[in-house]
N, C-alpha and C positions, 0 to 999 in steps of 0.2 A: 697509694690507692686504697679505698675502703671497699669491703665486700658486704653485701647484704642479701638476704633472701626475702622476697616479697611475694606472698601468696594471695592470689585473687580467688576468692571462694564463691563469688556470685557474679553473674553477668546479666541479671534481670533488670538492670537499669537501661539496657538496650543501647541502641546506637545513638551517640551524642553528635550534636552539631559541632563543626570545627570551632565555633565561637566558645565552646566549653573546654577546649583542649588545654587551656591554661588554668582551669579552676580546680587545682589539686587541693584547695582549701575547703572544698565542698564535700560533705560526707557521701553524696551520691556519686562522686568521682570514683569511689572504690568499687562500684558495681556496674559502671558503664564501660562501653567499648567504643573504639573509633569507627569500626565497620561491623555490621551484623547483616550478612547477606545469605538468605536461604537457611538461616538458623533461627529457631524460635526460642526466645528467652522464656523460661517457665517460672512459675511463682516460687518454687523451692530454690532457685538460684542457677541451675545449669542452663546451657543452651542445647537444644535438640535439633538436629537437621530436619528441616521440614519435609514432610512426605510428598510424594509425587502426585500428579493429577491423573485421574482415570477418564478416558474418553467415554462419553455417554452417547452423543448424537451430533450430527451436523444440523444446525438450525436452518429454518427457512430463509432467514435474512438477518441483518443486524438486529439484536434483540436485547430486551431488558428481562431480568429474572425476577419474578414476583413470588414470594413465599406464601403458601396457603396451608395453614395447619389447623384443621378442624379439631383434632385431638392430638394429644402428646405422642400417640403411637401411630398417627397417620398424617404424613406430611406430603405436600405437593409442591413442585416447582412449576411455575407457569412461564413458558417461553413466549414473551410478549413482543411480537414484531408488528410492523405496520399492517393493520386491518385483520390480524389473526392472533389467537391464543392457541398454544399447544401445551400439553400437560405431561408431567413426569411424576412418577411415584414408584416406590420400591426399586429405585436405582435404574429405572428404564422409562422409555416413552410410552404413553398410552396410545395404542393403535387400534384402528378398526379392522385392519388386516395386516399381515406381515409386511412391514415397510411402508405402511400407509398411516400417517399420523392422524389421530383424532384431533379435530380442530373446531374452534368456535370463532365465528366472524365478529369483528369488533369495529367501532367507528373511528379509532384513533390512528393518526399518522405517527411515524417514528419520532418526529420532533415533539409531538404531544405526549408520547409515552415517556419521554425523558422526565417530564414533570408531573405525570399522572400521580395523584395521591391515592393511597389505598388504605382501607381500614377493615380488618377482619372482624367477624362476629359469628363464632361457631361455624355454621355451614354456609355462610355467605361472605362475600367481599363487597364493600362499598368502594366505588371507584369514581373519582371526580377530577375534572379538568376545567379550567376557566373558560374554555371555548366550546365545550359540549355539555349537553345535559347529563346529569349524574346517572350512573348505571349500577346495577346489582348483579354480581356473578354468584349464582346459587349452585351448590353441589347437589345434583339430583340423584346421584348414585355413586358407587365406588369409583366409576370411571366415566361419568357423564356430568355435564355442566350446562347451565343455561344462563345467557346474558340478557338482561331486560332493563328497560328504563326505570329509574327510581321514581315512582309516582308519589308525590307529596300531597297531603291534603290539609286544608284549612290554612294554608300559607306556605312560607312566610311572605310578607308584603313589605314594600317600601313605605315611606312616609305617606300619610293621608294627604290628599289634595287639599289645598287651602285657597285656591283661586275659585271664588264663587261664580265667576262668569264662565268657567269651563265645566259644562255639565254633560251628563250622559243619559240616554234612555235605551230601553231594550224593547224588542218587539215580541217578547215572550218571557215566561218565567221558568220554563222547564225545556229540556231537550235542546235542539239546535236553534240558535237565535242569532239575531243581528244586533249589534250595539252601535249606536250612533252618538257622536260627540258634537258639541256646539262649536268646536274649533279644532285646529290641528292637534292631535293627541297620539295617534298610532304610527308605528313604523313596521315594516315587514318583520323585523327581528323580534316583535312581541309575540309572534306565533309560537305556540308551545308553552307560553307563560300563563300565569294565573292573573285574574283581576277580581277585586272585591267591589261590589256595588251595594250602596246603602241607601235606604229610603230617606227622602228629605226629612220627613217626620210622619207620625201616625195620627196627626190631629184630626184627620177626617174619619178615623175609625173610633167608634164608641168604646170607651174603657169598660172592661168587665167590672161588675159590682155584684156583691152578694144579695140574694133575696129579690132580684129583679124579676117581676112577673110579666110575662108577655114576650119572652124570647121565641122567635120563630126559626124554623129550620132554615139553615143557610145564613143566618145572621152572623156578622163578623164582630169580634171583640178583640181588643188589645190588652195584653197583660204582661208586665215585666219585659217590655220591648219585643213581645212575640204576638203573633196574630193567630186567632183560632176561629173556626166557624162551627156553628151549632148543628149537630147531627140529630138532635131531638128538640122538641119545643116544650115550653112551660116556664117554671120559675127557677132561676139560678140558685145554686146551693151556696155553701159558705166556705168551700175549699178553693182558693184561688188557683187557677190552672197555671202551671209553670213548666209542664213537660215539653219535650222537644221532638217527640215522634209519636205517631199513633194517636189514639183517642183515650181520654180519661173523663170520669164524672167529676163534677164539682160539688157534689153533695149526695145525701142518701136518696134512694129512688123509691123505696117502699117504707111503710111504717111511719114512725115519728122521729124527729131529730132530737138532739139533746135538750132542746127547749120545749119539747112536747108539742111542736108544731107539725102540721102535715108535711109529708115527704116532699122534697124538692131536689132538683138537680138536673143539670144539662150535660149531655155527652159532648165534650168539646174536642174537635178534631184539629190537631196541630196543622197549621197551614204554612207559616214561614215566620222568621223573625225579622229583625230590622235590616239584615244584610244577606246577600247571597254571594256565591263564588262561581266564576266561570273559568274555563280554560279556552284561551284564544286559539282557534283552529285555522283561521284564514284572514288574510289582509286584503282589503278592498281599496282603501284610500286612507289618507291621514285622518279622516273623520269617521271611518266605518271599518268594522271587522266582524267576522263571524265567530261564534263561540259555542261551546258545549257547556250546558249548565251542570255543575257538579254539586251545587248546594242551592236549593230553590231560591229564586229571587223574590223580593217583595212585589206584590201586585202593582203597587203604585208606580213602579219604575217603567211600566208600559205606557203610562199616561202623564206622569209628572217627571220632568227632568231633575236630576240630582247632581250636586257638585260633591257629594260625599262618596268618593271612590279612592281606590289605591291599586296601583299595578303590582304584580308579583315581583318579589325581589330577584327572582331568577328567570332569565330568558336570554335569547341571543342578543337582544338589544341592551338589556341591563347587566348582562354577564351571568356566568354560572359559578357555583362555588368551586374553589381551587384547593381547599384543604378540608380534611375530615378526620374526626376521631369519635370515640365513644367515651363519655365522661358522666359519672353519676346517673347511669341508666338513661342517658340522653344521646341521641345522635347530634353531634355538633358540627356545623358546616361554617366555613369562612369564605367570604367574598370581599375583596378589597380590604378595608380596615374594620369590617363588621363581623361579629359572631352571630350565628343563628342556632339556637338550641331547640330540639324537639321537646315534646311533652315527656314526662318521666315514663319510661316503659313503652312509649309509642314512637318508635323511630321514624315513622312516616308522617306523624301528626305535628304540624307546626301552628296549631291554633293557640292563640294567646289567652283566650277566655274559655271557661267551661260552659256547659250547657245552660247554666243560669246567668251567663254573661259576667262571671266573676273572674278577677285576676288572682288565681291561687298559685301556691308555690310549685305545684306540679305541672303548671302549664308551660308552653313554649316561651322562649325569650329572644329578643333581638337587642344587641348591645354593641356600640362602637368602641374601638380602642380610644384611650385618652388622646392619642395623637393620630393624625391621618397617615398611618404607617402600614403599607400593604402586608397582610398576614401571609406567611409562606408555609408555616407548618403548625400543627397542633399536636400536643402529647398529653395524655391523661396521667396524672399523678394524684396525690390527695387533692391538690389544686389542679386546675387546667393550665398547662404551660403553653405559652403562645410565642412562636418565633416570627418576628416581623423583619422587614428589610433593614431597620436601623436599631432595633431594641428587642428585648425579651420581656414578657409580661407573665403575670399569673392571674387567673380568674378564680375567685374564692366564693363559694356558696354563701349566701346570706340567709340566715334562718327566717323562714316564713315568706320568703320572696323567691320568685322564679329567676329574676334577673341577677346575675352574679356581679360581684365587685371586681374591677380590673385595676391592677396596679403594675407600673413598670418596675422591673427588677434589675435590669442592667442595660447597657447601651452598646453592645458589640455588633448586633445585626447578624442575620443569617443568610445563607444561600438557599437554593431550592432543595438541597438534600434533606430527606426525611431524617429526623433525629433517631438515634439508636438507643434503645433501652438496654443498659448493661447492668445486671443485678438490680440494685436499688437506685440507680442514677441514670440520668439522661445525658447523652453525648450529642453534640451538634457541631456542624462545620460552620465556622464564621464566614461572613459574607464574601470575603475575598478568596475563600477556598484554601487559605494557607494554614489555618489553625483549627484544631479540634478542641472544643471546650466541654467540660462536664458541668452539668447543673446539679447543684447540691444545696440543701437548705442550711443556712447559717443561723443557729438559734440565738447567738449573741446579737447579730444585726437584725434578726427577725425578718429575713428576706432570703431569696435564692441568690446564690453567687455562681459565677461561671469561670473558674480558673482555667488557664491554658494548659492542656495536656501535651502540647508540643514545645513547651518552653525550652527544654534541653535538646530538642531535635527539630529546631525551626527549619533546618535545611530540607526536611522531607516535604514541606509544604511549598517548595519553590515552584513546583508544577501543581496546578489546582487539584485539590481533593474533591472528587465528585460524589462519593457516597460512603456509607458505613454499614456494616452488618456485624452481628454479635454471635459468636460461637461459644456457648456457655460450657458445654461438656466436651471432653473431660478437663480441658484447661480453659480458663477464662480469657478468650482472645477476641479483640475487636479487629475486624479486617476493614481496610480502606483501599480504594482504588483511585488512581490519579488520571488526569487528562492525558498523560503520555502513556497510559497503559500499565504503569508499574503498580504492583500489589504491595501493600504495606500491612504489617500486623502490629497491634498494640497489646502486649500482655498486661491485663488490667485487673488489679485487685486492690482497690483503695483501702480495704480493711487491713491488708498486709503492707500497704504503702508501696505497691509494685505497679509501675507504669513504664514499661520498656518497649521501645519501638524497634522494628526490624524491616528490612527491604527483602522482597521476594520476586526477583526477575524470573519469569518462567523460561523453561528451556526453549532454545530456538528463537530467541527474541520474540516470544509470543506476548501479545498485549492483552490485558484484561479490560473488557468493556463493561462488565457488570458483575456483581457478586451478591450472594444471599446465602442464608443458612436455614436448614430445616432439620428436624430430628432424624436420626438414623432409624431405619425400619426396626432394628433390634431394640431401640429405645435406650441404649446405654451411652450414647454420645450424640453430638450434633455434627451434621455434614456441612462443609463449605462447597457451594456450587459456583462455578465461574462461567461466564460467557466470554470466549477468547477469540482472538484473531491473529493469524500469522500470514502476512502478505494478503493474498486473496482468499485464504482458507479461514473459515470460522468453525468453532467447535464449542459444544457445551461439555464441560468436564466437572468432575467433583474430586476434591482432594481426598487422598487416602488418609486413614486415621494416623495421627501423630504416633511415632514409634514409642512403645511402652515396654518397660522391663518385662522380660519373659516372653515377648512375642516370638513366634516362629520365624526362622530365617526365610522360609517360603513366603512370609507375609511382608518381607522387606520390599516395599514398592517405592522406588526412588527415581522414577522417570516421569516426564511430563507428557500429557495427552497420550498416555500409554494404555496398553491392553495386556491381559494375562492369558496364558495358556495353562490349563491344568488337565492332565489326562495321561494316557499311555505315553511311554517314551517316544519322543518325536524329534525329527531333525528339521522338517519344514514347518514353519508357523505362518498361517495365512490369516485373512481377515483384517489386514492392516492398510486398507485402501486410503484411509484418511491421512496416512503418512507416506503416501506414494512419492518416490524419488528422494526421500530424506535419509540422512545418515542417523541411525538410531543406536542408543545404548541398550545393552541386554544384560539381564541377570538370569542365569540359567542354573536351576537347582541350588540357589544361594551363592553362586560365584559369578563374578563379572566375566562376560564373554566378549571377544573382540567385536568392534562396531560392524554393523552391516548396513547396506543401502536397501531400502524397501523397493522391490521391483515386482510389478504385477500383484501388488497387495500382499506380498509375502517376503520372508527372509529364510535363509537356510543356515542352520548352525553347523559348526565344524562337525565332521563325522564322529569324532571322539567325544563330542559334547552334546549328543542327543539327550534331551532332558524331559522330565515330567512336569516341572513347574517353571515357566519362563515369563519374565516381565520385559516388555519391549516399549520404548518410547523415546522422546527427546531427552537428551542429557542436560543436566544443569549442575552447577557447583555450589557448595556451601563455603562461605568465607567468613572468618572471624579475625578481627585485628584489635588488639588491646590498645588502650590509651597509653601515653608515655608513662613508664613505670616511675612511681615516686617511692623510693626506698631510703631516702636520706643519704647524706654524705658526711665527710669529716667535719665540715663547717656549716651544716644545715641541710638545705634541700639538695636533691640530686638534679633538679631541673636546670637546664642550661649548661650542664657539665658533660664532658665526654665520658661515655660509659660503654661497657661491653657486657653483653649477656654471655656468661660463661657456660651455663647449662640451663636446661628447662626440664622440669618434670611435669608431664601432662597427665592429669588424673581423668580417666575415662570410664564410661559405663556402657557395656555392650556396643563397642565401636570397632569399625574396621575401615581401612582405606583412607586414613587422613595423613596429611603432610604438615610439617611444622617448619617455620623459618623465622627470620627476623627481617626488618625493613631493609630492602635494597639487596638482599641476597637470595639465591634460589632456595626453595624449600626442600626439606628432606622427608621422603616418605617414611612413615613408621612401619617397619616390618613386623608382622605378628606370626608369620609361619615359622614354627620351630623345626629343628632338624628331625625330630621324632614324628612330625605331622605327616600323614599320608598325602602324597602329591595329587592323588585322584579324588580327594575330598575337600570340601569347602573349609577354609580356615575358620576356627571357632571365633565367635565374637569375643573381644577382649574387654575385660573389666579389671581395672587396677591402675598402677602408676607406671609410666614409661618415661625414661630419662634419655635426653639427647645432650651430649657434651660439645663444648667448643663450637657453638653454632653461630656466634656473632663476631662483629668487628667493632672497633671504637666509632661511635657516633653519638649524637646528642639526645636522642629520644628514647631508645630502648623499648621498641614495640614488638610484640610477638604476633606472628601471622599463622593461622591454622586454616587449612583448606581441606575440602572433601569433594573430589572430582568423580569418584566412582559411585555407582548406584547402590550404595551400602549405607547402613545406619551409622549415626555418630551422635554421641551424647557426651559433652565436655563438662566435667564437674569443677575443675580448678586448674589454674596454671601456677607453677611454683618455680619461678626463675631465680637463679643466682646472678646477681648484678655486681659488676666491678666498676666503681665510679672514681674518676680522677679528680684531684682537687682543681679548683678554678685556676 
């Protein structure tokens, strides 16, 4: 038999798929594990037991969590349930009175909230769903909010009508009017949408000309597709009127002009241009609707029918936008396979021409995808990234033009989950929900590429991945949740080539229904918030900070849906109504306490264990299992040969309460209490190497299993097994 010592110094490759268990030829095999449950791989290499979750509140109903971060030091979590928003900040719910949640009424059902798209912009959130008109949530105070309809002006519109037999007239040019069509045109779903009506032509109106003598008050003139009426009489000047509001002179009024001629000039009052805009307010019949004028109509529309019209792009009949982002100082909306961009700096203005009727680069745009591919999400980068049902695209700004150029980048397709911006890259869930891909620019190919981040952990996508959220500080972690309620983490640092997955089943078989991240009120880290369910009980919780070197024992929070008591020495701990009837784990003054059942919303500690700092909640276990050890044999590889682990040295950092074993045998707890340690004090956290001898028997894989079942911290730095391998 041959002996070898094989040290694994890093676990940040994360949990591998069983399909990878034979790939000892791959460098990544050296840093992967077979199971990583409730341990978080960190960039430096170790795995750290994930912290517990702190109970915040019981939600009104099944809910989605929406982050709202106006400033880096001020973050809110919105509890979005059917027809209502509730708000959390500074680790607690905003209330109008003790126990009474501050609430804003909303128009969305739970099914709609699942795919509601959200885009923040300082103190407001833009919210869109394809079945309802867009909304804006504005922060009106530190603890007050207002939800209103997003009112768009000057568009956007669908294609212009080309059927010259289908005409419209209006019975007025301002205020409330009735619009009548020559044939079936309207449906009830057009109510709430816009309509643009254009004059057939201005041939009946005299064109403005300079130096015309004999202008009378009230005379109409057309100029640059605009109509003006004379507020004064006399001879016209030499300055052509082009203004779009108010009144302006077209020449000098007194004295001589530059040609030493007598003064001339007319005060021209802007009346209207060639088109006007209305908002449809009521449906009468397929040929008649009522409307409110939002941009004055040309006078001729009251007497001359016109086939020059266009319906608004957004309405109940035509559909509402279903995706939103902000890119290049534009609000960009998506409906079906078309993008609609606002004017630069004017998020509510979708006018495609300026006041002079010109198509300039700062005006709004409307552009379809190259393929009829429904747009599911938008993400702003240097280019605009577009996720559609069957492909990914980029929109690139064209110098001097408003309309961007759109090119397909890949053909993976997306689901409804909003992409997650992690550092300098975008991550998205592929359409089947089984893979997470990162979007990164490839300079050699001059296009974006989207490699699969789950390629070595494809088994984690067996149940559909529903969403992603990014926790930047203190460790770069992407969190995902699946349709079966399992929480996943991805330790993500592409600069360090670290991409390691882990599973995080919550204590008590608790399921995760949504997750999001916001800054901690202290500003030194990000918080992970979860909407959870256990049986018929729902809870909003936030994960305690990941254990860091030097943290106090009293900060060791390793229970789920838990609460803490800090105060004078106490034996009875109350306020646990959300855990009523459950068996809970307890850490009292830094030491595990026997389990208790919550009765009447309280527990009672042993008389000898009355404590000043107590953490109580559902228990959970951390579990790490290495891949089959490859240490070589007398004639090559150790794979497929009978082997025995003779001893293991486990290198730990500030760790307590772990057990170690090998596959198929009971694990052995690692005892850290020394004979000199006082029995009435908590055992100090252990840092260093701990060796366990003769723990294995002959078998063919040689895997080490490490578990942490107590509510205590654990940080595993390395495993150093001595392996005895038999010849084949």
